[in-house]
C-alpha positions as a printed Julia matrix, in Angstrom:
97×3 Matrix{Float64}:
 118.44  101.41  116.78
 118.65  105.16  117.4
 120.62  106.79  120.15
 119.01  109.63  121.99
 120.83  112.25  123.97
 120.34  112.35  127.68
 117.83  115.07  128.4
 116.11  114.84  125.01
 112.46  115.82  125.21
 110.4   112.6   125.64
 107.43  114.18  123.82
 109.68  114.89  120.83
 110.81  111.27  120.89
 107.17  110.12  120.83
 106.36  112.4   117.87
 109.41  111.19  115.91
 108.6   107.55  116.66
 104.96  108.01  115.61
 106.11  109.57  112.31
 108.51  106.66  111.77
 105.78  104.08  112.42
 103.35  105.78  110.04
 105.98  105.92  107.3
 106.9   102.28  107.98
 103.27  101.17  107.53
 103.01  103.12  104.28
 106.31  101.77  102.98
 105.35   98.25  103.97
 102.1    98.51  102.0
 104.0    99.75   98.92
 106.35   96.78   99.21
 103.53   94.27   99.75
 101.66   95.68   96.75
 104.69   95.54   94.48
 105.44   91.96   95.55
 101.84   90.92   94.85
 100.96   89.96   98.42
  97.76   87.99   98.97
  95.11   90.56   99.94
  92.98   87.85  101.54
  95.67   87.45  104.22
  94.71   89.15  107.5
  98.1    90.83  107.99
  98.18   92.15  104.43
  94.61   93.4   104.77
  95.46   95.13  108.08
  98.52   96.86  106.57
  96.51   97.91  103.51
  93.65   99.3   105.61
  96.01  101.21  107.92
  98.03  102.58  104.98
  94.88  103.63  103.13
  93.6   105.44  106.22
  96.96  107.22  106.69
  97.25  108.17  103.01
  93.61  108.98  102.32
  94.44  112.63  101.69
  97.25  111.88   99.19
  95.97  108.92   97.19
  94.55  110.82   94.24
  96.66  113.97   94.08
  98.05  112.63   90.8
  96.34  110.32   88.32
  98.79  107.89   86.76
  98.19  105.25   84.09
  99.96  102.39   85.84
  98.46  101.04   89.08
 101.9   100.36   90.6
 102.96  103.96   89.98
  99.72  105.22   91.53
 100.44  103.16   94.67
 104.05  104.35   94.93
 103.17  108.01   94.44
  99.95  108.06   96.46
 101.28  106.24   99.51
 104.85  107.5    99.08
 103.86  111.17   99.27
 102.11  110.52  102.58
 105.14  108.64  103.96
 107.53  111.47  103.06
 105.2   114.13  104.47
 104.75  112.23  107.75
 108.5   111.79  108.12
 109.33  115.39  107.25
 106.6   117.01  109.34
 106.89  114.58  112.25
 110.65  115.01  112.57
 110.42  118.77  112.08
 107.95  118.96  114.96
 110.08  116.63  117.09
 113.17  118.77  116.44
 111.29  121.92  117.44
 110.35  120.15  120.67
 114.01  119.51  121.44
 114.38  115.93  120.21
 117.5   115.1   118.2
 118.57  111.85  116.52
C-alpha cells in the first residue's frame, strides 16, 4: 500500500499507521451511519463504540440541526485531527511516505 524508505524510523511508521487506523474507524462509522447500517449488528456496534470513544472530544463542538451533518462534522473533525497530528509527529520522528 505505502512504500517506506529504507532506514525510515520504525516508531514514526507506527505513529503514522495508528493515525491512519483511527481515521479509518472514524470514516467507516460516518459511512455506516450515512448508509443506515443496522446498529444491532455486532460489527456496526463495535465500529460505532470505537468511533465514539475516539471522537468523544469533538462530537459536540458544533450543534447542527441535521443528525447526518452532526455525525459528519463531529466524527470528521476527529479524523482530520488524528491524521494531521499523527502524520506531523511521524514526520518529526523521521518517517516519510
